[in-house]
N, C-alpha and C positions, 0 to 999 in steps of 0.2 A: 504494500500500500504506500501511496505517496504521502507527502507531508502537508498537502493542501486540505482545506476544509471548505465544504460547500455551504457556507453560512447563510446564503440567500435561498437555498433550496432549488437552484436552477437545474441540478442534475439528479433530483430525487428528493429524498427526505433531508431536512435540515439536521445538523449535528446535535443541537440541543433542543430538538422538538419534543414537546411534552403533551400530555393529554389536555384537551381544552378545559379551562377553569370555569367555574360557575355552572348554573343549570343549562342543560342542553335543550334547545327548542325542538318541538315537534315540527314536522313538515308543514302542518296547517298553521302553526304559529309563525314560522319563518316567512310564509306568504303574506301574513297580515302585517299591517303597519302598527306602530305604537298606539295610535288612537283607537284602532279597531280592537287591539288586544285589551285595552282599558275598557272599552265599551262592552266587549263580551264578558269581561270580569264583572262589570257593573250589573249585568243581567244575571250573574251567577252561573254562567255557562263556561264550557271549555272550548278552546280554539278547535275548529273543525266541526262545530255544531251545525246541523243542517238549517236551511232557511226556515223550514217548518218548526224546528225546535226554537229558533230565535223568535219567530212570531208568536208561538204558543207561550213562551216564557214572558214576552212583552205584555201580552194580554193578561196573563196571570198577575203580573206585578202591577199593571194598571188598576186592576180590580182591588188588589190588596192595599195599595197606597192612596187610592182616590179619597179625597176629603169626605165625600158622601158615605163611604163605607167605614169611615173612622170617626163618625160623629163630629165632623168638622175640625178634627184635630190637625192643627197647622204644622205639627212636628213632622208629619209624613209628607208634607208638601215638597220639601227639599228633595227627599228621596224620590218622589214622583217626577219631579223636574229632571233629576239625574237619569232616571230610567228612560224618559222621553228623549232626552238629548242623546243617550247612548244608542237607542233604537234608530233615531234619525241618522246618526253617523254610520251605523251599520248598513242601513238601507241605501244611503248615498254611495257607499263603497261596494254595494252589490251582495252583501251578506244577509239581507233580509228581503 
């Protein structure tokens, strides 16, 4: 073997290459942008959820947090607004 090192990985593996650090993203997560991942999380779903799952969860949360269903409790209003905003961003991105 020669005395040179392929430190940039031009000819294969790097000399000091190690396993990736941090959590590994699924294929579905990798295709989603940061905003979409946050929105899917706001709805309590996992990346890769189907459009039908997203819509069903959205309607479920609408009913749960709607002021009429909570005796006018304004504490759930913020959560409702976040759910609506998350669904709109997912719909705009084509996930709903």
